[in-house]
LOMAR-523278 format. One record per residue (C-alpha): x, y, z; residue in three letters. Coordinates in steps of 0.1 Angstrom, whole numbers, padded with zeros to 4 digits, always signed. Layout:
% LOMAR-523278
XYZAla
...
This chain:
% LOMAR-523278
-2839+1581-0733Met
-2844+1606-0768Gly
-2825+1612-0796Arg
-2794+1628-0799Thr
-2782+1659-0781Ser
-2755+1680-0801Arg
-2731+1687-0778Lys
-2701+1671-0782Arg
-2691+1642-0759Ser
-2662+1647-0732Arg
-2646+1609-0742Leu
-2651+1624-0778Ala
-2628+1654-0769Arg
-2605+1636-0745Arg
-2598+1608-0778Val
-2595+1633-0802Val
-2570+1652-0779Ala
-2550+1621-0772Ala
-2549+1614-0806Ser
-2535+1649-0816Ala
-2510+1644-0785Ala
-2501+1614-0802Val
-2496+1622-0839Ile
-2478+1657-0829Met
-2455+1638-0798Gly
-2427+1622-0826Gly
-2428+1586-0810Gly
-2434+1569-0841Gly
-2471+1564-0838Leu
-2501+1575-0858Val
-2531+1576-0842Ala
-2559+1593-0861Val
-2591+1587-0845Asn
-2623+1582-0857Val
-2639+1609-0832Tyr
-2629+1636-0853Ala
-2646+1671-0852Asn
-2677+1665-0878Ala
-2672+1706-0883Glu
-2643+1697-0894Glu
-2658+1697-0932Gly
-2650+1664-0937Thr
-2685+1642-0949Asp
-2670+1614-0926Gln
-2642+1614-0898Pro
-2614+1591-0909Pro
-2609+1557-0891Pro
-2581+1548-0867Gln
-2547+1541-0888Ser
-2542+1505-0895Ala
-2506+1513-0879Gly
-2524+1510-0844Gln
-2524+1482-0824Gln
-2557+1476-0800Leu
-2551+1458-0770Ala
-2577+1439-0753Thr
-2585+1417-0723Ile
-2591+1378-0735Ser
-2608+1356-0709Cys
-2622+1320-0714Pro
-2661+1326-0720Asp
-2675+1307-0691Val
-2712+1304-0701Gly
-2703+1288-0731Asn
-2688+1257-0714Gln
-2721+1256-0693Leu
-2743+1235-0714Pro
-2758+1220-0686Glu
-2774+1235-0653Val
-2804+1228-0635Pro
-2831+1246-0638Glu
-2834+1257-0600Ala
-2799+1272-0604Ala
-2797+1290-0634Arg
-2813+1324-0621Gly
-2781+1322-0595Glu
-2757+1311-0620Val
-2764+1337-0649Asp
-2763+1365-0619Arg
-2728+1348-0611Gln
-2716+1348-0652Leu
-2725+1387-0653Ala
-2706+1393-0628Asp
-2675+1380-0645Leu
-2684+1401-0674Asp
-2686+1433-0652Ser
-2652+1423-0640Gln
-2639+1421-0674Ile
-2652+1455-0682Thr
-2641+1472-0653Asp
-2600+1456-0660Ala
-2609+1467-0691Tyr
-2616+1504-0683Gly
-2583+1503-0659Gln
-2560+1488-0684Phe
-2572+1518-0707Glu
-2563+1542-0682Arg
-2533+1529-0671Thr
-2516+1503-0694Arg
-2502+1485-0666Asp
-2505+1447-0670Lys
-2485+1440-0640Glu
-2514+1453-0618Ser
-2542+1441-0642Leu
-2541+1404-0646Leu
-2534+1396-0613Gly
-2562+1412-0593Pro
-2585+1402-0622Leu
-2575+1366-0619Glu
-2588+1365-0583Glu
-2617+1380-0585Lys
-2625+1356-0612Arg
-2614+1324-0592Arg
-2639+1337-0564Glu
-2669+1339-0587Thr
-2658+1307-0604Leu
-2660+1292-0569Gly
-2691+1304-0561Gly
-2705+1291-0598Ile
-2692+1257-0586Ser
-2708+1257-0552Asp
-2744+1269-0569Thr
-2738+1236-0593Leu
-2727+1214-0564Asp
-2757+1221-0544Arg
-2782+1210-0572Ser
-2760+1178-0577Gly
-2739+1190-0610Ala
-2705+1204-0596Arg
-2685+1210-0630Pro
-2648+1201-0633Ala
-2623+1222-0647Gly
-2637+1256-0641Leu
-2610+1269-0621Asp
-2584+1266-0649Gly
-2607+1292-0667Met
-2597+1324-0640Ala
-2566+1336-0657Pro
-2572+1359-0687Cys
-2542+1377-0711Thr
-2535+1404-0731Leu
-2540+1406-0769Arg
-2539+1425-0801Ala
-2552+1426-0832Asp
-2519+1420-0845Asp
-2506+1400-0815Gln
-2471+1386-0817Glu
-2459+1411-0842Glu
-2471+1440-0825Ala
-2465+1432-0790Gly
-2426+1422-0801Glu
-2425+1453-0822Gln
-2434+1476-0791Gln
-2418+1454-0765Glu
-2385+1461-0781Asp
-2387+1496-0792Ser
-2405+1506-0756Gly
-2431+1527-0770Glu
-2466+1527-0754Gln
-2495+1523-0775Asn
-2518+1552-0777Ala
-2554+1538-0769Ser
-2592+1539-0779Thr
-2617+1520-0784Asn
-2619+1514-0819Gly
-2632+1506-0845Pro
-2600+1509-0869Glu
-2592+1512-0905Ala
-2585+1476-0910Asp
-2623+1466-0896Asp
-2637+1483-0928Phe
-2635+1468-0968Val
-2651+1483-0995Glu
-2677+1462-1008Ile
-2672+1461-1045Arg
-2635+1447-1036Ser
-2654+1413-1022Val
-2666+1386-1047Arg
-2701+1372-1043Pro
-2702+1347-1017Asn
-2737+1336-1012Val
-2746+1299-1016Asn
-2783+1285-1005Arg
-2793+1251-1004Pro
-2816+1240-1030Arg
-2851+1236-1025Asn
-2860+1198-1022Gly
-2891+1181-1036Arg
-2908+1188-0998Asn
-2894+1219-0995Ala
-2915+1244-0972Ser
-2913+1275-0997Arg
-2936+1298-0976Gly
-2928+1327-0959Thr
-2945+1351-0929Phe
-2936+1385-0924Thr
-2945+1405-0893Thr
-2940+1444-0892Gln
-2928+1460-0860Cys
-2914+1491-0869Gly
-2879+1505-0866Arg
-2878+1514-0828Asn
-2889+1551-0840Glu
-2900+1554-0801Asn
-2862+1547-0789Gly
-2867+1520-0768Lys
-2832+1515-0762Phe
-2814+1495-0726Asn
-2781+1478-0719Pro
-2797+1445-0705Asp
-2798+1411-0720Asn
-2828+1392-0707Val
-2819+1363-0722Ile
-2779+1360-0709Val
-2781+1378-0680Ala
-2820+1379-0662Pro
-2824+1400-0636Gly
-2789+1417-0641Val
-2791+1454-0648Ser
-2766+1465-0674Asn
-2760+1427-0681Gly
-2749+1435-0719Ala
-2728+1466-0715His
-2739+1482-0746His
-2773+1494-0757Met
-2797+1474-0776His
-2823+1487-0804Asp
-2858+1468-0794Tyr
-2885+1461-0819Val
-2918+1441-0805Gly
-2929+1438-0769Asn
-2922+1467-0752Gln
-2918+1453-0719Ala
-2885+1438-0726Thr
-2860+1449-0700Asp
-2837+1429-0677Ala
-2866+1421-0650Phe
-2889+1406-0675Ser
-2902+1372-0670Asp
-2926+1351-0690Asp
-2958+1367-0681Asp
-2943+1402-0683Asp
-2938+1394-0720Leu
-2973+1376-0722Ala
-2990+1408-0708Asn
-2965+1436-0725Gly
-2979+1459-0756Arg
-2963+1451-0788Thr
-2951+1477-0817Ser
-2961+1448-0843Cys
-2986+1458-0865Arg
-3001+1422-0856Asn
-3010+1423-0821Gln
-3006+1386-0820Gly
-2970+1390-0820Asp
-2957+1398-0787Lys
-2919+1385-0796Ser
-2893+1405-0783Thr
-2865+1412-0810Tyr
-2831+1428-0801Tyr
-2795+1441-0817Trp
-2768+1463-0807Pro
-2775+1503-0818Val
-2751+1510-0845Leu
-2736+1543-0840Arg
-2718+1574-0861Leu
-2685+1577-0848Gln
-2691+1614-0853Asn
-2680+1630-0816Gly
-2715+1638-0812Glu
-2732+1636-0777Asp
-2765+1609-0777Glu
-2783+1610-0741Asp
-2767+1577-0729Asp
-2734+1595-0731Ala
-2730+1591-0692Gln
-2746+1560-0686Ala
-2741+1523-0683Asp
-2744+1507-0717Gly
-2732+1542-0733Gly
-2705+1559-0725Gly
-2697+1544-0689Lys
-2690+1510-0714Asp
-2670+1532-0740Gln
-2701+1532-0766Asn
-2701+1563-0779Val
-2716+1582-0810Gly
-2748+1592-0824Glu
-2773+1563-0822Ile
-2786+1554-0859Gln
-2823+1544-0865Thr
-2827+1522-0889Pro
-2840+1533-0920Ala
-2859+1499-0920Ser
-2861+1463-0906Val
-2874+1433-0918Ser
-2884+1404-0897Leu
-2894+1376-0922Lys
-2902+1336-0912Phe
-2888+1311-0940Thr
-2890+1274-0943Gly
-2864+1245-0947Asn
-2851+1233-0980Pro
-2857+1198-0968Val
-2891+1197-0954Gly
-2918+1212-0934Lys
-2916+1233-0905Val
-2934+1225-0867Val
-2947+1255-0846Ala
-2920+1272-0823Met
-2928+1268-0785Pro
-2939+1300-0771Arg
-2911+1316-0750Phe
-2886+1302-0775Leu
-2851+1323-0767Arg
-2828+1323-0797Ile
-2796+1340-0800Ile
-2776+1342-0828Thr
-2738+1352-0834Gly
-2717+1360-0804Asp
-2709+1393-0789Ala
-2675+1382-0776Lys
-2667+1368-0809Ala
-2635+1390-0811Phe
-2620+1373-0777Thr
-2636+1338-0782Asn
-2633+1333-0818Gly
-2657+1330-0848Asp
-2669+1295-0843Ala
-2700+1313-0833Asn
-2700+1340-0849Ala
-2731+1349-0873Asn
-2727+1388-0885Ala
-2732+1394-0922Ser
-2728+1430-0932Trp
-2734+1441-0964Ser
-2748+1472-0989Cys
-2779+1472-1009Thr
-2776+1466-1043Gly
-2744+1438-1034Phe
-2762+1416-1009Glu
-2749+1382-1027Asn
-2715+1395-1006Arg
-2719+1390-0973Gln
-2690+1401-0947Leu
-2686+1381-0915Lys
-2656+1402-0898Asp
-2657+1438-0917Lys
-2678+1464-0918Tyr
-2691+1477-0955Pro
-2678+1508-0974Ile
-2712+1512-0995Cys
-2706+1532-1026Pro
-2726+1565-1029Arg
-2765+1558-1031Gly
-2761+1526-1017Ser
-2771+1516-0974Lys
-2756+1492-0952Val
-2771+1462-0941Val
-2772+1441-0915Arg
-2786+1408-0920Thr
-2791+1378-0888Phe
-2802+1340-0901Asn
-2813+1325-0866Phe
-2812+1288-0861Gln
-2838+1271-0873Ser
-2840+1234-0857Cys
-2850+1233-0825Trp
-2842+1199-0803Asp
-2882+1197-0793Gly
-2880+1197-0758Arg
-2867+1228-0744Asn
-2870+1263-0747Thr
-2837+1277-0735Asp
-2805+1263-0721Ser
-2780+1270-0697Ala
-2755+1285-0727Asn
-2784+1301-0747His
-2773+1277-0777Arg
-2773+1240-0774Thr
-2813+1236-0775His
-2811+1252-0808Val
-2791+1246-0841Ala
-2781+1260-0878Phe
-2793+1232-0906Ala
-2771+1218-0927Asp
-2755+1245-0952Pro
-2749+1225-0980Arg
-2786+1202-0979Thr
-2808+1225-0953Gly
-2813+1194-0929Ala
-2814+1194-0894Cys
-2790+1175-0871Pro
-2805+1144-0859Arg
-2830+1146-0828Gly
-2839+1186-0839Phe
-2870+1198-0857Arg
-2872+1224-0885Ala
-2893+1254-0872Val
-2898+1289-0890Pro
-2863+1309-0900Gln
-2863+1340-0885Leu
-2845+1363-0910Val
-2834+1399-0896Gln
-2825+1427-0925Arg
-2819+1457-0908Ile
-2808+1490-0931Val
-2789+1522-0923Tyr
-2788+1554-0941Asp
-2753+1565-0935Val
-2728+1588-0952Pro
-2705+1566-0971Pro
-2675+1558-0961Gly
-2659+1540-0926Pro
-2671+1559-0894Gly
-2701+1537-0879Phe
-2695+1511-0854Ala
-2721+1485-0833Val
-2721+1487-0796Asp
-2703+1459-0778Ser
-2686+1449-0744Phe
-2655+1475-0742Pro
-2629+1449-0745Glu
-2645+1437-0779Gln
-2635+1471-0794Leu
-2665+1473-0816His
-2656+1447-0840Lys
-2681+1440-0866Pro
-2674+1401-0859Val
-2690+1403-0826Thr
-2727+1415-0840Asp
-2753+1397-0828His
-2796+1394-0824Gly
-2819+1381-0799Asp
-2852+1365-0799Phe
-2880+1354-0779Ile
-2910+1340-0793Asn
-2939+1355-0775Val
-2965+1348-0810Phe
-2998+1337-0798Asp
-2999+1301-0806Glu
-3027+1300-0828Arg
-3007+1328-0846Leu
-2977+1307-0847Met
-2994+1275-0860Arg
-3009+1298-0888Arg
-2972+1308-0894Val
-2963+1273-0900Ala
-2994+1266-0920Gln
-2985+1296-0942Cys
-2951+1284-0948Ile
-2957+1248-0954Asn
-2982+1255-0979Ser
-2956+1277-1000Gly
-2981+1311-0993Arg
-2964+1346-0986Arg
-2983+1360-0954Cys
-2982+1386-0932Thr
């Protein structure tokens, strides 16, 4: 996929037209959409009015409830979980078009119940049939301000004008945020070194809407577009051998690791090459994809003790792509601005002052269970160190911590968003990062030695 086409997207034109109709219709709703025409002379299109409520579909996240799946059943279960995601995406699209919840939730529940039955049967054949999956079939509708908005609109009979986000309340001036970064102090035995790998900024434009960790073997398993640096063989169908033999964008050719995250787009009405493609316009991810101004991939140590080398093909996901509907228990987005990085935001996009750039930071889990390179829910084989002491949970070992920092030079003010599952409304809390360790084993041992000896290495 190449860079940006300057034609205006059809979806953007439709949204602008719909917003204008609402403004002129006199129904009491004001819907100023972020997909404003960039030719109208403003530096940055205004976000949607904070008064508009964005309803969406909220379904239980089945994947998070499956910490144990036998290895032989994982591939089939992952495909069935991806089917659940596609069902929600399709239902959300229908809801956006019709706003008819009566004909939406029942059929969605039936489809989910059938797929959940398939998951149960798959696990049953492996001798690990789970209890309670059937109870996760029903979904609900929700809004940003669920109770108040629902009551007001139901009482007044107004129908909400629909957009896919972001909205004004998703942004905050970084200068209004108090410093909030606290890190554990290094102890006597701390591993204080760092290892930095340089893998570029995805200047070559490697994108796809797959997720080889969560949905291996499923095209468009993410329903949003990812930026990739490092391993150039990464897509939904890559296995460990493909990754081991793939080319890498990393300067040190011993690092063939895969680093990926959702793209960030300007909400400016410009038509990207994926405007009619899966993961792009078909999944309501529209706007001009931004190449980062810089990407830093640094591995750091542990405040309490030494680190051990990561096992090859260790998979780590940090953050939660469904945090808007799941809640923020697994959210790990950090948004800030250059010059203000002692102020980190979890559930807001920053409005940076002129001359300051937007920063996304991911601090990956740095404790490993010592046995597994992945787990059924892609979380339980790794853990975060204690935020106060830096110690790993009992039974876990400290490994080099990947700290991923991505900087964007975007116009000041609101008007950008990360790609997301459509029903997650491009909320900043859904930001997430993915990593597969494909370091040469000898080089990974050197990474650990460098960190443990307190040196700064590249």
